[in-house]
C-alpha positions as CSV (number, residue, x, y, z in Angstrom):
1,M,42.5,10.4,-27.4
2,R,44.2,8.0,-25.0
3,R,43.0,10.0,-22.0
4,Q,39.3,9.7,-23.3
5,V,39.7,6.0,-23.8
6,L,41.1,5.5,-20.3
7,E,38.3,7.6,-18.8
8,A,35.7,5.6,-20.7
9,L,37.1,2.3,-19.4
10,S,37.2,3.4,-15.8
11,L,33.7,2.5,-14.7
12,P,33.4,-0.7,-16.7
13,L,36.7,-1.9,-15.1
14,L,35.2,-1.1,-11.7
15,L,32.1,-3.2,-12.5
16,L,34.2,-6.1,-13.8
17,L,36.2,-6.0,-10.6
18,W,33.0,-5.9,-8.5
19,Q,31.5,-8.8,-10.5
20,A,34.7,-10.9,-10.0
21,L,34.8,-10.3,-6.3
22,A,31.1,-11.1,-6.0
23,M,31.7,-14.4,-7.8
24,I,34.7,-15.3,-5.6
25,F,33.0,-14.4,-2.3
26,S,29.6,-15.8,-3.3
27,H,27.3,-14.7,-0.5
28,R,23.9,-13.0,-0.1
29,L,25.7,-10.2,1.7
30,F,27.9,-9.5,-1.3
31,P,25.5,-9.0,-4.3
32,T,26.5,-8.9,-7.9
33,P,26.1,-5.8,-10.1
34,V,23.3,-7.6,-11.9
35,A,21.4,-8.2,-8.6
36,V,21.9,-4.5,-7.6
37,T,20.7,-3.4,-11.0
38,Q,17.5,-5.5,-10.7
39,E,17.0,-4.0,-7.2
40,I,17.3,-0.5,-8.5
41,W,14.7,-1.2,-11.2
42,L,12.4,-2.7,-8.6
43,L,12.7,0.2,-6.2
44,A,12.3,2.8,-8.9
45,S,9.2,1.0,-10.3
46,E,7.7,1.1,-6.8
47,G,8.4,4.8,-6.6
48,R,10.3,4.8,-3.3
49,L,13.7,5.3,-4.8
50,L,12.8,8.3,-6.9
51,A,11.0,10.0,-3.9
52,D,13.9,9.4,-1.6
53,L,16.4,10.7,-4.1
54,A,14.3,13.8,-4.7
55,K,14.2,14.5,-1.0
56,T,17.9,14.1,-0.5
57,L,18.7,16.2,-3.7
58,L,16.5,19.0,-2.6
59,R,18.1,19.2,0.8
60,A,21.6,19.0,-0.6
61,G,20.8,21.5,-3.3
62,A,19.4,24.1,-0.8
63,A,22.4,23.6,1.6
64,F,24.8,23.9,-1.3
65,V,23.3,27.2,-2.6
66,L,23.2,28.8,0.8
67,A,26.7,27.6,1.8
68,M,28.3,28.8,-1.5
69,G,26.5,32.2,-1.3
70,L,27.5,32.9,2.3
71,G,31.0,31.4,1.9
72,I,31.8,33.4,-1.3
73,A,30.5,36.7,0.2
74,L,32.4,36.2,3.5
75,G,35.5,34.9,1.8
76,I,35.7,38.0,-0.3
77,V,35.3,40.3,2.7
78,L,38.0,38.4,4.7
79,G,40.3,38.3,1.7
80,R,40.0,42.1,1.2
81,T,39.9,43.3,4.8
82,A,42.9,42.4,6.9
83,W,41.5,43.4,10.2
84,A,38.4,41.3,9.7
85,D,40.5,38.3,8.7
86,R,42.6,38.6,11.8
87,L,39.5,39.1,14.0
88,F,37.6,36.0,12.7
89,S,40.6,33.7,12.0
90,A,39.9,31.7,15.1
91,W,36.3,31.3,14.2
92,L,37.3,29.7,10.9
93,V,39.6,27.3,12.8
94,V,36.8,26.3,15.1
95,G,34.4,25.9,12.2
96,L,36.7,23.8,10.1
97,N,37.4,21.4,13.0
98,L,33.9,21.3,14.6
99,P,32.5,17.7,14.3
100,A,29.6,17.6,11.9
101,I,27.7,15.1,14.0
102,I,27.8,17.4,17.0
103,V,26.4,20.3,15.0
104,A,23.6,18.0,13.7
105,I,22.6,16.7,17.2
106,V,22.6,20.2,18.7
107,L,20.4,21.7,15.8
108,Y,18.1,18.7,15.9
109,I,17.6,19.3,19.7
110,W,17.0,23.0,19.1
111,L,14.9,22.9,15.9
112,G,13.5,19.4,16.0
113,L,13.9,16.6,13.4
114,T,13.1,19.0,10.5
115,D,14.5,19.8,7.1
116,L,15.4,23.2,8.4
117,A,17.7,21.8,11.1
118,L,19.3,19.4,8.6
119,I,20.0,22.2,6.1
120,V,21.3,24.6,8.7
121,A,23.6,21.9,10.1
122,V,25.0,21.2,6.6
123,V,25.6,24.9,5.9
124,V,27.4,25.5,9.2
125,N,29.8,22.6,8.4
126,K,30.4,23.7,4.8
127,V,30.6,27.5,5.0
128,P,34.1,27.7,6.7
129,L,35.7,25.6,3.9
130,V,34.2,27.9,1.2
131,I,35.3,31.0,3.1
132,V,39.0,29.7,3.3
133,T,39.1,28.7,-0.4
134,I,37.6,32.0,-1.6
135,R,39.8,34.1,0.8
136,E,42.9,32.5,-0.7
137,G,41.6,33.2,-4.2
138,V,41.1,36.9,-3.3
139,R,44.6,37.1,-1.9
140,S,46.0,35.6,-5.1
141,L,44.4,38.2,-7.4
142,S,47.1,39.8,-9.5
143,P,47.6,43.6,-8.7
144,D,49.1,44.1,-12.1
145,Y,45.8,43.3,-13.9
146,D,44.0,45.6,-11.5
147,E,46.5,48.4,-12.1
148,L,46.1,47.9,-15.8
149,A,42.3,48.1,-15.6
150,R,42.5,51.3,-13.6
151,A,45.0,52.8,-16.1
152,L,42.5,52.0,-18.8
153,R,39.8,53.6,-16.7
154,L,37.5,50.7,-17.0
155,P,34.3,51.0,-15.0
156,F,34.0,49.1,-11.8
157,R,31.6,46.5,-13.3
158,R,33.9,45.8,-16.2
159,R,36.9,45.5,-14.0
160,L,34.9,43.0,-11.9
161,R,33.8,41.0,-14.9
162,L,37.0,41.1,-16.9
163,V,39.7,41.1,-14.2
164,A,38.5,39.8,-10.8
165,V,36.0,37.2,-11.8
166,P,38.1,35.2,-14.2
167,Q,40.9,35.0,-11.7
168,L,38.6,34.0,-8.9
169,M,36.6,31.4,-10.8
170,P,39.1,28.5,-10.3
171,F,38.7,28.9,-6.6
172,V,34.9,29.1,-6.8
173,L,34.9,25.9,-8.9
174,A,37.2,24.2,-6.4
175,A,35.0,25.2,-3.5
176,A,31.9,24.0,-5.5
177,R,33.4,20.6,-6.3
178,T,34.7,20.0,-2.7
179,G,31.5,21.4,-1.4
180,L,29.3,19.0,-3.3
181,S,31.4,16.0,-2.4
182,L,31.2,17.0,1.3
183,I,27.5,18.0,1.3
184,W,26.3,14.7,-0.3
185,K,28.1,12.8,2.6
186,I,26.9,15.1,5.4
187,V,23.3,15.1,4.2
188,L,23.2,11.3,4.1
189,V,24.7,10.9,7.6
190,F,22.2,13.5,9.0
191,E,19.3,11.7,7.3
192,V,20.4,8.5,9.0
193,L,20.6,10.3,12.3
194,G,17.1,11.7,12.0
195,S,14.7,12.5,9.1
196,D,11.4,11.4,7.6
197,G,12.8,10.3,4.3
198,G,15.7,10.5,1.9
199,V,18.5,8.2,0.8
200,G,20.2,8.2,4.2
201,Y,16.9,7.5,6.0
202,R,16.2,4.5,3.7
203,V,19.7,3.1,4.1
204,G,19.3,3.3,7.9
205,V,16.1,1.3,7.7
206,M,17.7,-1.3,5.4
207,F,20.7,-1.6,7.7
208,Q,18.4,-2.8,10.5
209,F,17.3,-5.7,8.2
210,F,20.8,-6.4,6.8
211,D,19.5,-5.7,3.3
212,V,22.9,-5.2,1.7
213,T,21.4,-5.4,-1.9
214,G,19.0,-2.6,-1.1
215,I,21.7,-0.5,0.6
216,I,24.1,-0.8,-2.4
217,A,21.2,-0.2,-4.8
218,Y,20.4,3.2,-3.1
219,T,24.2,4.0,-3.0
220,A,24.6,3.2,-6.7
221,S,21.6,5.3,-7.6
222,F,23.0,8.2,-5.6
223,I,26.5,7.8,-7.1
224,L,24.9,7.9,-10.6
225,V,23.3,11.3,-9.8
226,V,26.6,12.6,-8.5
227,L,28.4,11.5,-11.6
228,A,25.7,13.2,-13.7
229,C,26.4,16.4,-11.8
230,E,30.1,16.1,-12.2
231,Y,30.3,15.3,-15.9
232,G,27.1,17.0,-17.0
233,V,27.4,20.3,-15.0
234,L,30.7,20.9,-13.3
235,L,33.2,19.8,-15.9
236,P,31.4,21.6,-18.8
237,A,31.1,24.7,-16.7
238,E,34.8,24.5,-15.8
239,R,35.9,24.2,-19.4
240,R,33.8,27.1,-20.4
241,V,34.8,29.4,-17.5
242,L,38.5,28.6,-17.7
243,A,38.7,28.7,-21.5
244,W,40.6,32.0,-21.2
245,R,43.5,30.1,-19.8
246,A,43.8,27.9,-22.8
247,D,43.5,30.9,-25.1
248,R,46.3,32.6,-23.2
249,A,48.5,29.5,-23.4
């Protein structure tokens, strides 16, 4: 109960702190939450905000699905195949440390300022992290459970569903959560660098006019979407998928 109360007070406390700082440093470049809320309403009523959010979410969603699909498949292969892991270990190190901005610039030069270039750039930056996370998950699979399943002569699909997947799901969820947090940021940066719309593009335009209220309004709107994904999708999915742990405890 106490934990729920503290979680419920978290965002209101942040808003109160923001309001207090805005009152102390009263300036047009430090808008209050009320001013930002009014700006969000104005931008949404004009239609620009929703259109830009839709573009950014579509790009981020496509990149997320592709990165998770490729990363999970390759992570399982590297986790189960020692020679492949050794062969491509240096590739992973390069991928994990490759500057995202360099990848975006090169792909924009090769493919033009298109959504395809942006999505491919995000996938290239995200896939190595998913691979490493899933590879470690595969390595941590308990051989005792697998041996028990074989002793019971469970079919392959049932072994996969009842033994491998439940143990691997925490790592999949961890990759998904870190992936979303990383993809949101990368997509916005790439949109600022070059795109025909989206939250990042609009923030870049507002930056040129020092429109801090508009920038924070777009940022707050985007954060609200991220919070909705976290508390409306990821956390319920995590509780449902990992319920077996609570049952075992």
